[in-house]
N, C-alpha and C positions, 0 to 999 in steps of 0.2 A: 504494500500500500504506500503510495506517495501522493500526498495532498498538500497543495500550496495555497495559503490564504494570506491576504494582505489588507491592511486597513490603516487609515490615518487617525491616530489617537487625538491629536490636536495639531494646530498649525506648526509645521516643521518637525513633527514627531511621527515616524512611520514604523509600523509593526509588520513583520513578515514571518510567517511560520512555514516550515517544510516538515510535514509529518511523514515518517517512514517507520513502519513497525518492524522492519528487518533489523533495526538496531536495538540493542538492549540498554542504550544510554540516551541522554539528551544533552544539548548545550544551549545556553542562553548567552547572548552578548548584547550589551548596550554600548553603541558606538556614537561618540560625540564628534561631529565634523565641524571644525572651525577654520577660518582662513589662516593660511600660513603667513605669519608676520614675524619679522626679526624681534620686535619688541615684546612679543607674547609667547613665542615658541618655547622658550626654556621653562617658564612658569607653567604653561599648559602641560609640558611633558612630564612633570612630576606628579600631576593630579592622579592619573589612574593607579600609579604604584602606591601612593598614599592611601587611596580609597580601598584598595584590595588588601591592605595590611590587617585592618581591624575596623570596628565600628563602635558606636557608643554602647551598644548592647554587649558586644564582645570586644572589650577595649584593649586587648593586647594579642600578640601573635599566638600565644599558647591557648587562650580561650577561643579564639577564632578557629584554630586548628582542631581543638577538641570538638567544637560544634560541627565542623565539616566531617570529622571522623565519625560522628554519631549519625550522619546522613550517608552511611555506607561508603565513606571515603570520597565524599564530594570534593570538588576543587573550586577555588576562586582565584582568578588570575587577571593580568592586565597587560596592555601593550600600547605602544605608540607607533603610528605609521603615517605614511603620506598617500594621498589619493588625488592626483592632479595637483591643484593649488591648495588643497585642504590638508590640515593636520587631523589625524584620526586618533582619538583617545578611546581606548577600549577597556571595559571592565566585563569579564566573562565568568561564567560558572558552568559546572557540569556535574552530572550524577547518573546513577542507574535509573531506569524508568520505574515509575510507580508500580507497574505490574510485577516487578521482581522484588519489591520490599517484603521482607519476611512477615511483618506484622501489619501489612496493608497501609503503611505510612504514606502520607501524601507528600512525597519528596519534591515534586515539581513546585507545589505551592510553598513549601517551607524554604526551599533553596531560593525561590524568587523573593521571599520575604527577607532572607539574609542578604541577598544581592541588593535589594532596595535600601536596606539599612546601611550597607557599605557606601552606596552612592549618595543617598540623601541625608543620612544621619551619621556622619563619621565621628571618630573620637577627636573631640576638640578640647582645648583648654583656654578659657577666657575668650571664646569665640574664634580661636585660631587653631590650625593644625599644631599638634604638640611639637615642641622644639626637638625633642629626641627623635620622634618619627621623621620629622622633616630633615634633620641632619643625616639620618641613615639613608633616606632615599636620595638626597642630594649627592652623598658620597657614592652610592651605587650607580647613579646616572653618570657621574664623572668617570667611574670605572668602565661603564659601558662605552662611553665616548673614547676612552683610551684603548679599549679592546678593538674598536673599529679601526683605530690608527694602526694597531699591531697586525691586523688582518690586511695584508697589502693589496690583494685584489679588490676587497671592499673599499679600502682607503683610496685606491686609484680611481675607482668609479665615483666615489663621493667627491673627490677633488675635481674630476671632469664636470660633474653636475654643477658644482659651485662656480667653476670658471665659465661654463657655457651659459648658465642661468643666473649670472651675478645680479641682474636687475629684475629678476622674476621670483615669485613665491617658491617655485619648485627648487630653486637653488638654496633654499634654507634647509638646514638639517632638521630632521624630525625631533631631535632633542634640543634644538637651538645650539648656540655656540658654547664652548667650554667656559669662556669668560662670563657669559651671561648666566650660566648655571651656578658658577661660583659666587656671583653677586646676589643671588636670590635670597629672599627672606621668607619666613613662614607667613607673614602678613600678605606678601605679594601672591603667594600660591593660594592662600585662602580666598583672596579676592578673585583670582583667576577661576577657582572652582565655582564660586557663586555666579560669575559671569558665564561660565560654561553651561550651567543649569538653565540660565535665563535665555541665552542667545543662540546656542549651538543648534545645528540641524542634528536630529537624533535618528539613528537607524537601529531599531531593535530587531534582533534575529533570534528565532527559536527553532532549533532543528533537531530531528531525531524522533524518538518514541515518546511522544508527549501529547497533551491536550492543551491547545494554545489559549483558550478562553480565560482561564484563571491567571495566566501570565499577563496577558494583555490588560485584564481588569486591574491587576495589582499595580502595574506600571502606569496605567492611565490615572489611577487614584493618586499615586505618588507625584506624578508630574502636575496633577491638578492643584497641588498645594504650592506650586512654584508660580510666581508672577512672571510669566514668560514675555520676552521682548525679542522674538525670533527675527534675525536679520538674514534674509535669503542672499545667497551668493551665486552669481552666474559664472559658470566656467567658460572662459574664452581663451583662445590661443591665436594672437595676431602678431607675434614677435617677428621682426625681420632684422637680420644682422646688417649693420651698417659698418663698412670698413673691412679690414682684414680679419680672417678667422683667427681667434686667439690660439696660440701654441705655447704651452707651458711645460717646462722640464724641471723636475725637482730631483734632489739627490739625497739618498738615505743609505743606511748600511744594509743593502740588499744584494743578493747574488744574481737573482733573475729579474730582468727588467719587466715593467708593466706598462702597457700602452692602452689607452682608451680613446676611441674616436667617438665623439658625440655628434649625432645627426638630427636634423629637423625633418619631420614627416608631415606633409601637407594634410594628411588624414588623421583625425583624432575623434574622440567621442563627442566633442563639441563642434567639430567641423567635418562635414562629409561623413557623418556617423555610419551611413549605409555602406561605406567602403571599408570600414574597419575590419570585417572578416577577410577581405582581400589583402589588406595591409598585414594582418597577422600571418596569412599564408605566404605573402611575399617575404616576410622576415624568416619564416621557417625554411624556405628555399634558399635564402641568402646565407643564414648562419644560425638558425634557431635550434638545430639538431645535429647529431654526428653525420647525418646525410646531407647537410647543407654545404654550399659551395665553400664557405670559409674553412670548415674542417677538412673537407676532402681535398681542397686545392692548396690553400695557404699553409695548413698544418701538415697534411700527409704528402702531397706531391712535391711542394716546394720546401718543406721542412723549415719554415721560417719562424714558427711559433711552437711553444710547448702546449699551449691551448689557444683557441680562437673561436669565439662565438658571439652571437648578437642577441639582443633582447629589445623588444618593442613595447613601449608603455603607451597604451591607447588613450588613457585618461589625459596624458600630457602631450601626446603627439611627438614623443622623442624616441630615438633608437640609439643604443649604445653598443659598440663593438669592443669587447674586452679581450685582451691577449697577454700572454706571458712570452716575452721576447728577449733574445740575447741583445745586449746594448748595441752591438755593431749592426744588428739586423733591423733596427726600428724603421729606418727610412724605407728599406726594401719591403718590410711587412706592411707599412702604411700604403705604399704604392700597390701592392698585391691585393690588399683588402678593397681598395677603391676600384681596382680593375674587376673584382668579382661583383661589386655593386653595379658597375657599368654593364657587366654581362647580363645581370638580371634586368636592368633598365632597357637593354636591347632585346630582351625576350630570348636570350640564349640559354634556355632550359627546355627539357623534353616533357612530353606528356607523362612519362614515367616519373619524372621529378615532381610534377604536380600531384600525381596520384599518391606518391610516397609521402609527400608533405601533408596531404589531406588525411591519409590514414593515421599519421602520427598525431595530428591535431584532434581528429575525431575520437581517436582512442583516449586521448587525455580528457576530452569532455565526457566521454562515456564512463570514465572512472571517477569523476567528481563525486558522484552519488555514493561512492564506497567509503567515504570518510566524512565525519561531521565537521571537522576542521576545514576540509576542502569545500564542503557545501556552504559553510559560513563565509569563507573567503570569496566564493563565487558570487553570492548574493550581495555581499558588501560592495564588491567591485562594480556590480550592476546598479547600485543605488543612485548614481548620478545620471542614469539614462532616463529618457522620457518613458520608455517601456522596458520593463524587466523581462528578460528572457531566460528560460531554463537552459541548462547545458545541452539538452537534446535539441531544442529549437535552434540554438546557436550552431550545433553540429550540422544541421540541415543547411544553414546559411553558408557555412564553409564549403559544404559539398557542392553547392550551386555556383561557386565562384569560377569564373572562366579566365583563360589566359590574358585576355585584354585588360581585365580589371587588375590582375597582378602587375602587369607592365605599367598600367596607369598609376598605381600607387607607388611603384618603384621609382618612376620618373619624378615623383614629388619628394624624394629623399635627397637632402643636401648635407654635406659635411659642414659642421658648425663649430667644432672645437677639437683640439688634440692635446691630450695630456700624456706625458711620459715620466716614468719614475726610473731613475738610474742609480747606480752605485756611487759611493763616495770617491772611488778611484777615478771614475769618469769625470767628476767635478775637478779633481786635482789635475787631470790631463788636459783640461780646456785651455 
C-alpha cells in the first residue's frame, strides 16, 4: 500500500504524508526553509541541533534519551542543508509503527508530541537557550566546519561554490562562516529560533507505516499558537557572468590535486522546469555515472584523473565537475573535460548511451521507495515545485526525453569558475 496525501495547514505550512505498510517504521520531519543570508546563516544553523538536544519536559540529554528509549528506541535528530537559495533547518524523529508496539502504545502520537515539545517548547533559561547547551552546539558546529576543511574533495567543491556564487545566496555555507559562528551569542540564536517559527516556509513530511491525521492535527495545533508572519520567497536564477571566468588556485599540504569546474545551466527548477528531466539525463551522459563520458574518457582512456564526475543541482541551475588530478595534469584535464562537454553539446553520443543513462536514472527513482530517508529527501527536494511528482511519475518523464532535448540542455551549459587545490611544493616552485 502506498498512499500520498497533502494539505496546507496554514499559510506557508505544508503537510505531506506517504503511507506505505511495507515498512515497519515511520519518520517525521519538520523542515524550516529560510532565505540564505550571510547575516543569519550561522545563527539559523545552530537552531535544529539545539532543539533536538532536549526540551522543557525532558530538559537534558539523559532524560530525552530515556524517553526515546521507552518508545522502543525512537530517534530524534537534526540537520542543516541548502535547497537552491534556501537554508533548510530540519528536526526529525522516527520509531517503529504503532502496529508493532507490544502493549498497543500509540507511538506515532507520542513521538509527535515529543517532537512538538522539542520544536516549540525547548529548554530555556531566562527566556534564552541555556548557555551550556549553546556553547556545546557552537563548538560542535565549528568542529563540523573544520571537518569539511579536512575532507579535501568536499572542501574543493565548497570553495568553487563560494568563488562562483560570491554574490549569490547559494555561495553561502549552510553553516555560515566560521567567524560568524564564533561570534554568536545565545540571545542571537534564541531570536533566530523565534523568527524561524514566525516567518519560515515549513514543509512537514510523514513517511512510512503511519496514520497521518493525528500528526497533522498535532502540528496544526502547535503552529496555531504561533503568531505567524510568513514571508514567501520566489526562487529565481538570472545571474550572468560579466568579465573573465574566475580561476583560483590554492595551496595546502596535499599529495593529490583537486580541481572543480563550476558551470551554469540554463535549465533549472525555476527556469524551463519542463526541461529539467532532460538536463538530468544530459548530466548522466556527461559524467553522472561510471558510464559517463568523463569517467570513460578523461579517467580511463586518457588516465588524466584519479576520479572525475559531474553533479547537476536542478534547484540552483548549477553543474559541478569534481576531479582528483596530478598537479602537472590540471590544464590537460580541464581541456579534456571541456572537450567531453562539447561532444555532448554536439550530440556525439549513441542511442545506447541514452538508453544506459535512462536505465541508470530510472533504476534510482524506482529504488527511492525502498528507504524512508530517500522518500523524505525526494519529497523535500520537490517542495519548491509548482506540482509535486512521485518518483514513478518522474521516471516516466525521463523515459520520454529525446535526443534533441538532451542536446538543447547541453548547449545551455557554460563554464563559470575553476578552482584548483595544489600542494605546498607547487607554491614554492612558482
